[in-house]
C-alpha positions as CSV (number, residue, x, y, z in Angstrom):
1,M,0.0,0.0,0.0
2,R,1.4,3.4,-0.9
3,G,0.7,6.5,1.1
4,R,0.1,10.2,0.7
5,L,1.4,12.8,3.1
6,G,-1.1,15.6,3.3
7,W,1.1,18.2,5.0
8,M,3.3,18.4,1.8
9,L,0.3,18.9,-0.5
10,G,-0.5,22.6,0.2
11,A,-4.1,23.5,-0.6
12,L,-5.2,20.2,-2.0
13,V,-8.6,19.2,-0.6
14,L,-9.4,15.5,-0.5
15,S,-12.6,13.6,0.2
16,V,-13.0,9.9,0.3
17,G,-16.1,8.1,-1.0
18,A,-17.3,4.6,0.1
19,S,-14.8,3.0,-2.3
20,G,-11.9,4.6,-0.5
21,C,-10.6,6.4,-3.6
22,S,-9.6,10.1,-3.6
23,R,-10.9,12.8,-5.7
24,R,-9.8,16.5,-6.2
25,V,-12.0,19.4,-5.5
26,P,-11.1,22.1,-8.1
27,E,-8.9,24.8,-6.5
28,G,-9.7,28.5,-6.5
29,T,-13.4,28.3,-7.0
30,P,-16.2,29.5,-4.6
31,A,-17.2,25.9,-4.1
32,E,-13.7,24.9,-3.2
33,Q,-13.5,27.7,-0.6
34,A,-16.8,26.7,0.8
35,V,-15.6,23.1,1.2
36,K,-12.5,24.3,2.9
37,D,-14.4,26.5,5.4
38,A,-17.1,23.9,6.1
39,P,-16.8,21.1,8.8
40,T,-15.6,17.7,7.7
41,V,-17.5,14.6,9.0
42,Y,-15.7,11.3,9.3
43,V,-17.8,8.2,9.3
44,A,-16.4,4.8,10.4
45,K,-17.5,1.4,11.6
46,R,-16.4,2.3,15.1
47,I,-14.9,5.4,16.8
48,R,-13.3,4.7,20.2
49,T,-13.4,8.1,21.8
50,L,-12.0,7.2,25.3
51,D,-14.6,9.7,26.6
52,A,-16.4,7.9,29.4
53,A,-19.6,10.0,28.6
54,K,-19.7,8.6,25.1
55,P,-17.1,5.9,24.6
56,D,-18.3,4.7,21.2
57,A,-19.5,6.6,18.1
58,Q,-19.8,6.2,14.4
59,A,-19.0,9.7,13.2
60,L,-17.2,12.8,14.3
61,A,-17.2,16.3,12.8
62,V,-14.1,18.5,12.6
63,R,-13.9,22.3,12.2
64,D,-10.9,24.7,12.7
65,G,-8.7,22.0,14.0
66,K,-11.1,21.0,16.8
67,V,-13.7,18.2,17.3
68,L,-17.1,19.8,16.7
69,A,-19.3,16.8,17.4
70,V,-19.2,13.1,18.1
71,G,-22.0,10.5,17.9
72,T,-24.2,8.7,15.4
73,R,-24.0,9.6,11.8
74,E,-27.3,11.4,12.0
75,E,-26.4,13.3,15.1
76,V,-23.1,14.5,13.7
77,L,-24.4,15.4,10.3
78,A,-27.1,17.5,11.9
79,A,-24.5,19.3,14.1
80,A,-22.2,19.9,11.1
81,G,-24.8,21.3,8.8
82,T,-25.6,20.8,5.1
83,T,-22.3,22.2,3.8
84,A,-20.2,19.5,5.6
85,R,-17.8,17.4,3.7
86,V,-18.3,13.7,4.4
87,V,-15.4,11.2,4.5
88,E,-16.4,7.6,4.5
89,L,-13.8,5.4,6.2
90,G,-15.7,2.2,5.8
91,D,-14.8,-0.6,8.2
92,A,-12.0,1.3,9.9
93,T,-11.7,1.9,13.6
94,V,-10.9,5.5,14.6
95,V,-9.0,6.2,17.8
96,P,-7.7,9.4,19.4
97,G,-4.4,10.6,18.2
98,L,-1.6,8.1,19.0
99,T,1.5,9.6,20.6
100,D,4.9,8.0,21.0
101,S,6.0,9.2,24.5
102,H,9.7,8.6,24.0
103,G,11.4,8.9,20.6
104,H,14.2,10.6,18.9
105,L,13.3,12.3,15.6
106,A,16.8,13.3,14.5
107,G,18.0,9.9,15.4
108,L,15.3,8.2,13.4
109,G,15.9,10.2,10.3
110,Q,19.6,9.5,10.6
111,A,19.0,5.8,11.1
112,L,16.8,5.6,8.1
113,A,19.6,7.1,6.0
114,S,22.5,5.1,7.5
115,V,23.6,1.5,7.4
116,R,20.9,-0.5,9.2
117,L,22.2,-3.4,11.4
118,E,19.0,-4.4,13.1
119,G,18.2,-8.1,12.8
120,T,21.7,-9.2,11.9
121,T,22.5,-12.6,13.2
122,S,26.3,-12.7,12.7
123,L,29.3,-10.6,12.1
124,E,29.5,-11.9,8.5
125,E,26.0,-10.5,7.9
126,V,27.1,-7.2,9.4
127,R,30.1,-7.0,7.0
128,Q,27.8,-7.7,4.1
129,R,25.6,-4.8,5.0
130,L,28.6,-2.5,5.4
131,E,29.7,-3.5,1.9
132,K,26.3,-2.4,0.5
133,A,26.3,0.9,2.5
134,P,24.2,3.6,0.7
135,S,25.8,7.0,-0.1
136,T,23.4,8.6,2.4
137,A,25.2,6.7,5.2
138,Y,28.3,9.0,5.1
139,Q,28.9,12.0,7.3
140,G,31.9,13.7,5.7
141,D,34.1,10.7,4.9
142,W,32.9,8.7,7.9
143,L,30.5,5.8,7.4
144,V,27.8,5.7,10.0
145,G,25.2,3.2,11.0
146,Q,23.3,1.7,13.9
147,G,21.3,-1.2,15.2
148,W,23.8,-3.9,16.1
149,D,23.1,-6.1,19.1
150,Q,25.6,-8.7,20.0
151,N,22.9,-10.7,21.8
152,D,21.4,-11.6,18.5
153,W,24.6,-12.9,16.9
154,D,25.7,-16.5,16.7
155,T,28.8,-15.5,18.7
156,P,27.2,-13.1,21.3
157,R,30.2,-11.0,22.2
158,F,31.1,-7.4,21.7
159,P,32.6,-6.8,18.3
160,T,36.2,-5.4,17.8
161,L,37.9,-3.1,15.3
162,F,39.0,-6.2,13.5
163,D,35.5,-7.3,12.7
164,M,34.6,-4.6,10.2
165,G,36.3,-6.0,7.1
166,E,39.4,-5.2,5.2
167,H,37.7,-3.1,2.6
168,L,37.0,-0.4,5.1
169,K,40.4,-0.2,6.7
170,D,41.1,3.3,5.4
171,T,37.5,4.6,6.0
172,P,36.6,5.7,9.5
173,V,33.5,3.8,10.6
174,A,31.1,4.4,13.5
175,M,28.3,2.0,14.3
176,W,25.9,2.6,17.2
177,R,24.6,-0.3,19.2
178,I,20.8,-0.7,19.0
179,D,20.3,1.1,22.4
180,G,22.5,4.1,21.4
181,H,24.7,3.5,24.5
182,A,27.7,1.9,22.8
183,L,29.6,2.9,19.7
184,W,31.7,0.5,17.6
185,L,34.7,1.9,15.7
186,N,37.2,0.5,13.3
187,G,40.9,1.2,13.4
188,A,40.7,4.3,11.2
189,A,38.1,5.9,13.4
190,L,40.1,5.1,16.6
191,K,43.0,6.8,15.0
192,R,41.0,9.9,14.0
193,A,39.7,10.1,17.6
194,N,43.3,9.6,19.0
195,I,42.0,6.8,21.3
196,T,45.0,4.6,22.3
197,R,45.9,2.2,25.1
198,D,47.0,5.2,27.1
199,T,43.5,7.0,26.9
200,K,41.8,6.9,30.2
201,D,38.2,6.0,30.7
202,P,36.1,9.1,31.2
203,Q,33.7,9.4,34.1
204,G,30.6,7.5,33.3
205,G,32.1,5.8,30.3
206,T,34.2,2.7,29.4
207,I,36.7,2.1,26.6
208,V,36.4,-1.7,26.1
209,R,39.9,-3.1,25.8
210,L,41.6,-6.1,24.2
211,P,43.4,-8.5,26.6
212,E,46.7,-6.7,25.9
213,G,45.2,-3.3,26.9
214,D,44.6,-1.7,23.5
215,P,41.1,-0.3,22.7
216,S,38.8,-3.0,21.2
217,G,36.8,-0.5,19.2
218,V,33.8,-0.4,21.5
219,L,33.0,2.7,23.5
220,I,30.3,2.7,26.2
221,D,28.2,5.7,27.3
222,N,30.3,8.8,28.0
223,A,33.3,7.3,26.3
224,M,31.5,7.7,23.0
225,D,32.1,11.4,23.3
226,L,35.8,10.8,22.5
227,A,34.7,9.8,19.0
228,L,31.7,12.0,18.6
229,K,33.8,15.2,19.0
230,V,35.7,14.3,15.8
231,L,32.8,12.8,13.8
232,P,31.5,15.3,11.3
233,P,27.9,16.2,12.0
234,P,25.3,15.9,9.3
235,T,25.3,18.8,6.9
236,R,22.4,21.3,7.0
237,E,20.9,19.6,3.9
238,Q,21.3,16.1,5.5
239,H,19.8,17.3,8.8
240,E,16.8,18.7,7.2
241,A,16.3,15.6,5.0
242,H,16.7,13.4,8.0
243,L,14.0,15.3,10.0
244,R,11.5,15.4,7.1
245,T,12.0,11.7,6.6
246,A,11.5,10.9,10.2
247,L,8.3,13.0,10.5
248,E,6.9,11.5,7.3
249,H,7.6,8.0,8.7
250,C,5.9,8.8,12.0
251,A,2.8,10.0,10.2
252,R,2.8,6.9,8.0
253,V,2.8,4.6,11.0
254,G,-0.1,6.4,12.7
255,L,1.6,8.8,15.1
256,T,0.0,12.2,15.6
257,G,2.6,13.3,18.1
258,V,6.0,12.5,19.5
259,H,7.7,13.3,22.8
260,D,11.3,13.8,21.6
261,A,13.5,12.7,24.5
262,G,16.5,15.0,24.5
263,M,16.4,17.3,21.6
264,D,19.6,19.1,20.6
265,L,19.4,22.9,20.0
266,R,20.1,22.6,16.2
267,T,17.0,20.3,15.8
268,F,14.8,22.5,18.0
269,R,15.6,25.6,16.0
270,L,14.7,23.9,12.7
271,L,11.4,22.6,14.1
272,Q,10.7,26.1,15.5
273,A,11.1,27.5,12.0
274,W,8.8,24.8,10.5
275,D,6.2,25.3,13.2
276,K,6.1,29.0,12.6
277,A,5.8,28.4,8.8
278,G,3.0,25.9,9.3
279,T,4.9,23.0,7.8
280,L,5.4,20.9,10.9
281,P,3.1,17.9,10.4
282,L,3.0,16.4,13.9
283,R,2.8,17.6,17.4
284,V,6.2,17.5,19.0
285,Y,6.6,17.7,22.8
286,A,10.4,18.4,22.9
287,M,12.5,17.7,26.0
288,A,15.6,19.9,26.1
289,D,18.9,18.1,25.9
290,G,20.0,18.5,29.5
291,Q,23.2,16.5,29.0
292,T,25.3,18.7,26.7
293,D,26.2,22.4,26.7
294,D,23.0,23.0,24.8
295,R,21.3,23.0,28.2
296,L,22.8,26.4,29.0
297,Q,20.9,28.0,26.1
298,Y,17.7,26.2,27.0
299,L,18.0,27.4,30.6
300,K,18.5,30.9,29.3
301,D,15.5,30.8,26.9
302,G,13.1,28.9,29.2
303,P,10.0,26.9,28.1
304,F,8.5,27.5,24.6
305,Q,5.0,27.1,23.2
306,G,4.3,27.2,19.5
307,K,1.5,25.9,17.4
308,L,2.4,22.2,17.2
309,L,5.8,22.5,19.0
310,T,6.2,22.6,22.7
311,M,9.3,22.8,24.8
312,R,8.7,22.5,28.6
313,A,10.6,19.5,29.7
314,V,14.3,18.5,30.1
315,K,15.8,15.1,29.5
316,L,18.6,14.0,31.7
317,L,20.5,10.7,31.3
318,L,21.5,9.1,34.6
319,D,22.7,5.7,33.5
320,G,23.4,3.5,30.5
321,A,21.5,0.5,29.0
322,L,21.0,-3.0,30.2
323,G,22.1,-4.7,27.0
324,S,25.6,-3.1,27.1
325,R,25.7,-3.5,31.0
326,G,25.8,0.3,31.4
327,A,22.6,0.4,33.5
328,A,23.4,1.4,37.1
329,L,22.5,-1.5,39.4
330,G,22.6,-1.5,43.2
331,A,24.3,-4.9,43.2
332,A,26.6,-6.4,40.6
333,Y,25.3,-7.8,37.3
334,S,24.4,-11.5,37.6
335,D,26.4,-12.2,34.5
336,E,29.4,-10.0,35.3
337,P,30.4,-10.2,38.9
338,G,31.9,-7.0,40.3
339,H,30.3,-4.8,37.7
340,R,27.5,-2.5,38.7
341,G,27.1,-0.3,35.5
342,L,27.6,3.4,35.1
343,L,26.2,6.6,36.4
344,L,26.5,9.2,33.5
345,L,26.2,12.1,36.0
346,S,27.5,12.2,39.5
347,P,24.7,12.5,42.1
348,E,25.8,16.0,42.8
349,E,25.8,17.1,39.2
350,Y,22.4,15.4,38.6
351,A,21.0,17.3,41.6
352,A,22.4,20.6,40.4
353,R,20.8,20.1,36.9
354,V,17.5,19.1,38.4
355,H,17.5,22.2,40.6
356,A,18.4,24.5,37.7
357,F,15.7,23.2,35.3
358,V,12.9,23.0,38.0
359,G,13.7,26.6,38.8
360,R,13.2,27.6,35.2
361,G,9.8,25.9,35.0
362,F,10.8,22.7,33.2
363,Q,9.3,19.3,33.8
364,V,12.2,16.9,34.7
365,A,12.3,13.6,32.7
366,T,15.2,11.3,33.6
367,H,16.5,8.3,31.7
368,A,16.8,5.6,34.5
369,I,17.1,1.9,33.7
370,G,19.0,0.3,36.6
371,D,17.6,0.1,40.1
372,R,20.4,2.2,41.5
373,A,19.6,5.0,38.9
374,N,15.9,4.8,39.6
375,T,16.4,5.2,43.4
376,L,18.7,8.2,42.8
377,V,16.0,9.8,40.6
378,L,13.3,9.4,43.2
379,D,15.5,10.6,46.0
380,T,16.8,13.7,44.1
381,V,13.6,14.8,42.5
382,L,11.5,14.4,45.6
383,R,14.0,16.4,47.6
384,E,14.0,19.2,45.0
385,L,10.3,19.4,44.6
386,A,9.8,19.5,48.4
387,A,12.3,22.3,48.7
388,S,10.9,24.3,45.8
389,G,7.3,23.8,46.7
390,K,6.4,23.0,43.1
391,K,3.0,21.4,42.6
392,D,1.8,19.2,39.8
393,A,5.3,18.9,38.5
394,R,4.7,15.5,36.9
395,P,8.3,14.3,36.9
396,R,8.9,11.5,34.4
397,V,11.1,8.5,34.7
398,E,12.1,7.4,31.2
399,H,12.2,3.6,31.0
400,A,11.7,2.8,34.7
401,Q,13.1,-0.6,33.7
402,I,14.6,-2.3,36.7
403,M,13.1,-1.1,40.0
404,T,12.8,-2.3,43.6
405,A,9.3,-2.9,45.0
406,E,9.8,0.0,47.3
407,D,10.7,2.4,44.5
408,I,7.7,1.2,42.4
409,S,5.5,2.2,45.3
410,R,7.3,5.6,45.8
411,L,7.0,6.4,42.1
412,G,3.3,5.8,42.0
413,A,2.6,7.5,45.3
414,N,4.4,10.7,44.5
415,G,2.9,11.6,41.1
416,F,5.8,10.4,38.9
417,I,5.0,9.4,35.3
418,A,6.3,6.0,34.1
419,S,7.4,6.5,30.5
420,V,7.8,2.9,29.3
421,Q,8.3,1.2,26.0
422,P,6.5,-2.1,25.5
423,T,8.8,-3.3,22.7
424,H,11.8,-3.0,25.0
425,A,10.4,-5.8,27.1
426,T,9.9,-8.1,24.1
427,S,13.3,-7.2,22.7
428,D,15.1,-7.7,26.0
429,M,13.2,-10.8,27.3
430,P,15.6,-13.4,25.9
431,W,18.5,-12.1,28.0
432,A,17.3,-9.6,30.6
433,E,17.1,-12.2,33.5
434,K,20.7,-13.2,32.8
435,R,21.7,-9.6,33.5
436,V,19.9,-9.2,36.8
437,G,18.9,-12.6,38.1
438,P,15.5,-14.1,39.1
439,E,14.8,-11.7,42.1
440,R,15.5,-8.4,40.5
441,I,13.6,-9.4,37.3
442,Q,10.4,-9.3,39.3
443,G,10.6,-5.5,39.3
444,A,11.6,-5.3,35.6
445,Y,9.3,-3.9,32.9
446,A,6.6,-4.1,35.6
447,W,3.8,-2.2,34.0
448,Q,0.9,-3.5,36.1
449,K,2.8,-3.1,39.3
450,L,3.5,0.5,38.3
451,K,-0.2,1.1,37.5
452,A,-1.2,-0.6,40.8
453,A,1.1,1.8,42.7
454,G,-0.8,4.8,41.1
455,A,1.6,5.7,38.3
456,V,0.3,7.0,35.0
457,L,1.8,5.0,32.1
458,A,2.9,6.9,29.0
459,L,3.8,4.4,26.3
460,G,6.4,4.9,23.5
461,S,9.0,3.0,21.5
462,D,12.4,4.8,22.0
463,F,12.8,4.9,18.2
464,P,15.2,4.4,16.5
465,V,16.2,1.8,19.2
466,E,12.9,0.2,18.3
467,R,10.6,0.8,15.3
468,P,8.1,3.6,15.8
469,D,5.3,1.4,14.4
470,V,2.7,2.0,17.0
471,L,0.7,-1.1,16.2
472,A,3.7,-3.2,17.1
473,G,3.8,-1.3,20.4
474,L,0.2,-2.1,21.1
475,Y,0.8,-5.7,20.3
476,A,3.8,-6.0,22.6
477,A,1.9,-4.2,25.4
478,R,-1.0,-6.7,25.2
479,T,1.0,-9.9,24.7
480,R,4.6,-9.5,26.0
481,Q,5.4,-11.8,23.1
482,D,7.6,-11.6,20.0
483,A,6.0,-11.5,16.5
484,S,6.0,-15.3,16.3
485,G,3.9,-15.5,19.5
486,Q,6.7,-16.6,21.8
487,P,6.9,-17.3,24.7
488,P,3.4,-19.0,25.0
489,G,1.2,-16.9,27.2
490,G,3.8,-14.0,27.2
491,W,6.8,-13.2,29.3
492,Q,5.8,-12.3,32.9
493,P,2.2,-12.4,31.6
494,D,0.8,-10.9,34.8
495,Q,2.4,-7.6,33.7
496,R,0.6,-7.5,30.3
497,L,-1.8,-4.6,29.6
498,S,-5.3,-5.0,28.3
499,G,-6.2,-3.6,24.9
500,Q,-7.9,-0.6,26.6
501,E,-4.9,0.0,28.9
502,A,-2.5,-0.1,26.0
503,L,-4.5,2.3,23.9
504,E,-4.8,4.7,26.9
505,G,-1.0,4.6,27.3
506,F,-0.5,6.0,23.7
507,T,-3.3,8.5,24.1
508,V,-4.6,9.8,27.4
509,G,-1.4,8.7,29.2
510,A,0.8,10.5,26.7
511,A,-1.4,13.6,26.9
512,Y,-1.2,13.7,30.7
513,A,2.5,13.3,30.6
514,S,2.8,16.5,28.5
515,F,0.2,18.5,30.4
516,A,-2.2,18.3,27.5
517,E,-5.1,16.1,29.0
518,D,-7.6,19.0,28.7
519,T,-7.0,19.3,24.9
520,R,-5.9,15.9,23.7
521,G,-6.1,12.1,24.3
522,R,-9.8,11.8,23.8
523,L,-12.3,12.6,21.0
524,K,-14.9,14.9,22.5
525,P,-16.2,18.3,21.4
526,G,-13.7,21.1,21.9
527,Q,-10.6,18.9,22.0
528,D,-8.0,18.9,19.3
529,A,-8.9,17.0,16.2
530,D,-6.1,14.5,16.4
531,F,-7.1,11.0,15.4
532,V,-6.1,7.9,13.5
533,A,-8.1,5.5,11.3
534,L,-6.9,1.8,11.5
535,S,-7.9,-1.3,9.7
536,V,-8.0,-3.2,13.0
537,D,-9.6,-2.5,16.4
538,P,-6.6,-2.2,18.8
539,V,-8.7,-3.1,21.8
540,D,-10.9,-6.0,20.8
541,A,-9.2,-7.6,17.8
542,P,-7.0,-10.6,18.4
543,P,-3.5,-9.2,19.2
544,A,-1.9,-11.0,16.3
545,D,-4.1,-8.9,13.9
546,L,-2.2,-5.8,15.0
547,L,1.0,-7.1,13.3
548,T,-0.7,-7.0,9.9
549,G,-3.0,-4.0,10.6
550,Q,-2.7,-0.9,8.5
551,V,-2.9,2.8,9.1
552,R,-5.5,4.3,6.8
553,L,-5.5,8.0,7.9
554,T,-3.6,10.2,10.3
555,V,-5.1,13.5,11.2
556,V,-3.4,16.3,13.3
557,A,-5.3,19.4,14.2
558,G,-7.9,18.6,11.6
559,R,-5.3,18.2,8.9
560,E,-4.8,15.0,7.0
561,V,-1.1,14.4,7.3
562,F,-1.2,10.8,5.9
563,R,-3.7,9.0,3.8
564,A,-3.3,5.5,2.5
565,D,-4.2,5.3,-1.2
566,A,-6.6,2.6,-2.5
567,K,-4.8,-0.5,-3.6
């Protein structure tokens, strides 16, 4: 199925008949202007409003970017008037706008243009993909890519600089691990970065070394900065192309909004310009990059509210990832005695940054995967909020992946938002217990325990670590299984979400996490006209149907930003 991205089409007005085919309304005529000014009525087999007063409907009317009416076809047509444009969506199920509560737009665009290593099962397959690298995968003369995961290879070990292949020996190569917390370099890249056996590990980072002490080619967490400071950034043209590709892809998979977790200043300025010009297709809730020097400008400027772009949160990274053993644990890793992971910020520096951003009116969102990191987040943020007297601060824990039972209770009882990613659980389940053991795994990816403690769940994908395909996220949330239905019954099945709970996590939960519950997350008169038409009911359909389901229409502020063409 091909797709059409409405935000790029200017003044083109579309309507859809019962057949699903598109037709043009002639531009520049009085009739065309009347159609543009009139309400649009969308009719579908089922509309899930998530409004308790009227949970189900068959039609909704949209005018001036807002929901005008919701109800039966007859009720909505009467409310919309005789000039209304009618769009028949057939057997589709319409749901409120789906928001990915944790993604990285610039990273997604760059990943789509680079060498893709997801799904590789061996180093030989990696080398084959490197040999077929597209021209878009170069930044300057560096070849870049992402997506490798040593846990998926037939020899599950970290790669070395010798595993890239001889044909690239003179080309600097940088390949991000799938979680973005490790970087694999070849010899030419190590030389450009001047990383030798004498280079010391930076605080919060590790240079993985060969037995004789030389760097192996893998840098973990803050050690990646040693290479990133010499890696040429994308050109302006590349950066713009990456962002447009990412936004188009998100609209295509049914997202009306993205919470961008840690946006650099360069990306934010570009999105500001697009938002001002009216060409930003999705709602973007941007979290300032609180890790780099960009944070100083964000602190100076303070929060920002545009038309579709909001900046009122900051993203801080406290530890690394579980897959690369960078997550900060209270006790040693079960599969690496003596190693407890990494804190990327000292407790004192983390507290100072929390204090600075809370003082400027920012919501604090902290990446915390290991139980040691999660405890530190709760201790620090609760202390700061008590001292500042801030009310309804809605601090967020991004990932909340490995937690003690006590901290799960504290998170829920103190108004924290658990920003979790269902597909992380299904990606990590083959090896997660090996990392933390049978006791700590009971507090891992514990969605129902978090809900029972009172936490609001905001669901996302962490793209490009995972795919932004929201139907896959809904499937993982409901099943805790991989695409082949394994393991039977789901991994830790008592933590699965119902279809309703999963849908709420991508809608009302995401809206609450961005202070937008009064305007988004449900389909009711007066709220923003953000919604998605799907070929499958995400609540009642068998979960396996979500894997083959299709997005038929994505609407943001009443604007059709993606429409699937007829076959």
